[in-house]
N, C-alpha and C positions, 0 to 999 in steps of 0.2 A: 504494500500500500504506500503510495507516494505521500510525502509531507506536504501540507498546505503551503501555498506560495506566501513568502514573506511580503511580496508586493501586494497581494490581495489583502492580507492582514493589515498592512499599513494604510491602504486605501480605505478599508472598512472603518478602522479606528479613526482615520484622519477626518472623515466626514463629521464625526462627533466633535473632534477637537476644533475643526473650522467653525462649526456652529457655536461652540463655547467661547473660543478665543479670537475668532476672526482670522482673516488672511494675514494681517500684519502681526497679530499676537501669537500665531501658531509657530512654534519653533520645531526644528528637526528633532530635538531632544524630546519635546512633548509628544510629537507624532509617534516616534519609535517607542517611547515609554508606554503610551496608550495601547500600542499594538503588541507590546512585549517582544519587540525586535531589537537587535543590536543596532546602535546608531549608524554604524558603517553600512548597514544594509540599505539605508535610504538612498545613498549615492549609487549603489549598485542597480537600483531600479528607477531612479528619477534623476534627471539632469539638474533640477533645481527645485526650489519650493514653488516657483511659478509654474513649472511643468507639472508638479504634483497637484497644485491647486486646479489646473485645467483638467487633469484626469478626474479629480473629485467632482468638479463642476459637471463634466460630461456624464459621469455616473449618476449624479443627482438628477440631471435633466432627463436621462434615459428613463429613470424611475418615474419622474413627473409625466413624461409622455405616456407611460402606461396608465396613469390616472386620467389623463386627458382622454385616451381611447376608451377607458372604462365608462366614462361619463358621456362623451359626445358621440360614440359609435352605437349607442343603444337606441336603435330605431323604433323600439316599442314606446319610446317617450317622444313627446313633441320637442322641437328645437329649444323652446323656452325652458321646458322641464329638464332637458339635458344640460343646458347652461347652469341652471339652478343646482342641478345635481353636482356639477363640478365644484361650485362654490361651497356646497354642503360637505362634500368629501374633504376638501381642503380645510374647512372650518373644524371638522372632526379631528383631523390630524393635529391641528394647532391646539385644539382643546386638550388632547392627550399629552401634549408638551406643556400644559398648564400656561398657555399663552405667552411663553417666554422664548420660544424658538420661532423664527420667521421662515422666510424663503431664502435659500442660499443664493439664488439668482439675484434677488433684491439686495441681500447683504453684500455680495460681491460687487454689484453695480455701484453701490455707495463707496465701498472701501478700496477697490482695485483700479478704478478707471484712471486715476492719476498715477498709480504705481506701476501699472503693467499694460503696455500697448497690446501684447498678444491676448491678454485676458479681456481687455476692452473689446477687441475685435471678435473674440469668441462670444462674449455676452451679446453683442449686436446680432450676430448670426443666430444665437439662441432665441432672442426676442422675435426675430423674423420668422423662424421656424415654429415657434410656440404659438404665434397668433394665427397661423394659416388654418388649423382645424377649427378655431373659433370663428374665423371669417366665413368658412364654409357653412357652419351651423347657423350663424347669423343670417347669411344669405338665404338659406332654406327657410328660416323663420320669417324673413321679410317677404318671401315669395307667397307665403300663405297668410300674410297679414298679422302674424303673431308678434312680430318685432317691428318697431318703428323703422320705416324705410327712408327716413330723411337723410341718413348718412350712409356713405359707402361701407360695405361690410368689413373691409380691411381696416378702415379708420375706426370703426366702432369696436372691432376686436382689439386694436391698439389701445383705445381709450379704456376698454374694459380691463385689460391686463395691467396697464399702468396705474389705473385707479385702485385696482385690487391690491397691487403691490404697496401702494401708499397706505391703504387701510391696514395691511399687515404690519407695516412699520409703526403705525399709530397703535395697533393692538399690542405690540411689544412694549411700547412706552407705558400704556395703561395697564398692561398685564391682565387684560380682560377682553371679552368679545364685542364690546359695544361698537367699536369702529367697523368691524366686519358686518355686524347686524345693520348698522346705518347704511353701509354701502349696499348690501343686498336689498334692503327695503326701498331705497331710492331707485336703484337700477331696475328692480323688478316692477315697480309701479309706474315707471316712466318709459324707459327704453323698451322693456320687455312686455309692456302693456298688461301686466297682471292686475286683476281687480283688487282693490283695497279690501 
């Protein structure tokens, strides 16, 4: 039986360290200690902390894409219901973290864009890729009159994700769900045309 990869262990543990300490606060020592790996193993698997952070970010985004598919690909629900389901799934994840952990994409967007050009470019690509399935769902909802058709679906998807990220940041400050609930209430009653 083969030994588990130290690289995988460091990546798995590193996600928790990045959430706790942030990009600039996470040290190689912390990452390796959290993974139970010798410090020298970090440089065997990663060129730099920046390269490591990009791998962690990609892993996080791949997991998030699974959540997006779970919510938005469920054709038994209407487009509006699917979008609401996504917000509810993420809210549940944040509640399990006791409102103290946000979104790594948002956290990195704040912390790394002045520190790292490669991470800034990767985050831009992630946001473009992330909004595409939302735009498709929104367009479908607009076609059947369930979602306000005033705005372009891609613009509305961009607004939805950017505003949701802002609500998550506010949630972290307040350590409670009020910002998320305000966001959902306003978006559902206006853009998504849900009855009060």
